[in-house]
Structure formats: structure tokens, C-alpha cells
N, C-alpha and C positions, 0 to 999 in steps of 0.2 A: 846813121841809124843809131838809136839809143840802145845801150846795154841795160836791159831790164832785169829785175829779179822779183821773186814772189813777194808780194806785200802781205805779210802774215796778218796784219791788222784788218786789211780788206777781206781776206779769206774768212776770218772769224766773224766779222760783221755779216758777211754773206751767209755763214752758217746760221747765225741768229735770225737773219731775214727768212731763211728757208723754214725754220721752226715757226716763226710768226705767221708766215704765209700758210704753212700746213695747218696751223690752228684755225685760221680764218677760213681756209678752203674747205676743210673737212668738218667744220662745225657750222659757222654762220652762213657761208655761201652755198655749199653743196652737201652739207652733212646729211640732211634727210634723204636726198636723192641717192647719195652714195650708199647709205645704210640699206635703202630699199633694193638697190641693184645687187648688193652682196648678201642680202638676206639676214641682216642684223637689226637689232632694235637697241634702244638706249639702255635697257636693263642688262643686256648681254655685253654691251660696250663698257658699262660701268664695272661689271664683274671681271672683265678681262683686262682692264686698264692697268693693272698692277704688274703685268708680266715684264720683268726686267730685261729679258732677252730681246723682246720687241723693241724696247727703247734703246738698248745698246746697239742693236742692228741699225736702227734709225740714225743714231748719232754717228756711228762709223760710216754709214753710207753718205750722210750729208757732208761730213768732214772730207772724206776721200773725193767725192765728186767735185766739191768746190776747190780743193787743192789741185786736182787734175786739171780743172778748167784754168786755174791760175797758172799752172805750169805750161799749159798749151798756149796761153796768151803771151807768156814770156818768149816762148819759142817762135810764135808768129809775130812778135813785136806789136801787139795790139795796145795802142796808146790813146784810144778815145772811147767814151761811153757808148757812142752810137755803134762803132764797129764791134765793141764787146757785146752789146745787146744783140746785134745781128748774128754774130757767131754763136752766142749762147742759145738763141732761138733756133738756129739751123741745126745745131747739135741735138738739142732736145727733140725737135720735130722729126729729124731723120732717124736718129738712133733710139729714141725712147717712144715718141708718140706713134710713129708708123709701126714699130715692132709691137707695141701694146695693142694697136688697132687690129693687126693681123692675128696676133695670138688670141685676142678676144673673139674675133670672127670664127676661128677654128674651134674655140671652146664654146661657141654659141652663147657667149656672155652678152648681156644687153649692150647695144651700140653706145648708149650714153655713158656707160662705165668707162670706156676708153677715152671719151672726151673729158671726163672728170679727172681720171688718174693721169692721162697724158697731158691734159691741160695744165695741171699742177706743175708738171716738169717743165713744160714750155714757158710758163710764166716765171717759175723759179729760176731757170737757167737764163732767161732773158734779163731778169733783174740782176742776177749775180754777174752776168756778162757785162752789164752796164757798170756795176760797182767796180769790178776788177779792171775794166778797160779805162774807166775815168780816174781811178785811184791807183796809179802806177807808182812803182818805186824803181829808181835807177841804181845800177851798180856803182860803187865808188872806184 
């Protein structure tokens, strides 16, 4: 069994990937549908885009979630991209997507909203799981 440690470079690449995915996900791929589901329009989004608190929360959330995933992979001794992607997907599906789906159902939010927001997490955690699983770092 290999002694792994957190690969900080892989974590930071993963954080950048999450931001790039978020940009694509909530603009090019599903931006219009997401705005319709949450009752926003482009003018409102442009006016509210400068809120620093939102961006600080987004950065902290992304960094902490990728670091926690990296820590978990060290503890589980995940050393392959496939295993990492599978674990990342399962974590996002079970803990994020299903919770989002149930919460949205109780809030009577549009069904598609859970697929957009939960889908982002599933894809992001799957990609990050692959990166962290494939790009391991061993202890000296």
C-alpha cells in the first residue's frame, strides 16, 4: 500500500476546473434555462455580478470541497483516475444531487433546476475525482 499525501497542485488545478466548468455550465450550456428556473434575467445578473461576498463564498466552497475530496482520497488510497472519478461521482450524486432534488421537491422548485445545479456538482466532482485519483503524490 502506497503512502499518499495531498497533491496541492492537483487540488488547485481542480479548483480552476470547477470555475471553468461553472462558467460553461451556467452560461453557455444551461445559463438561459437556469435563469428561467430561478426567475432572473441578464440585466439582473449583470447588476448583481459585483457582489464580492458571493465570489468569496464561491471560492471558499470550491477550495474546501476539492481539498476535502483530496484528503478523502489519501485516506482511501485512491490511486487511479477511474476510481477517483467513480468516488467523486458517487459523493456528488448521493450527498449533493439527491439532497438538492429532495429540497427542490419540497420547495416546489422546477424539477429541471435540480438537474442543472446537481448536475454541475456531479460533473465537477467526477472530473475532480479523476484529476485527484490520476495525479497522486506519495509521501517520502
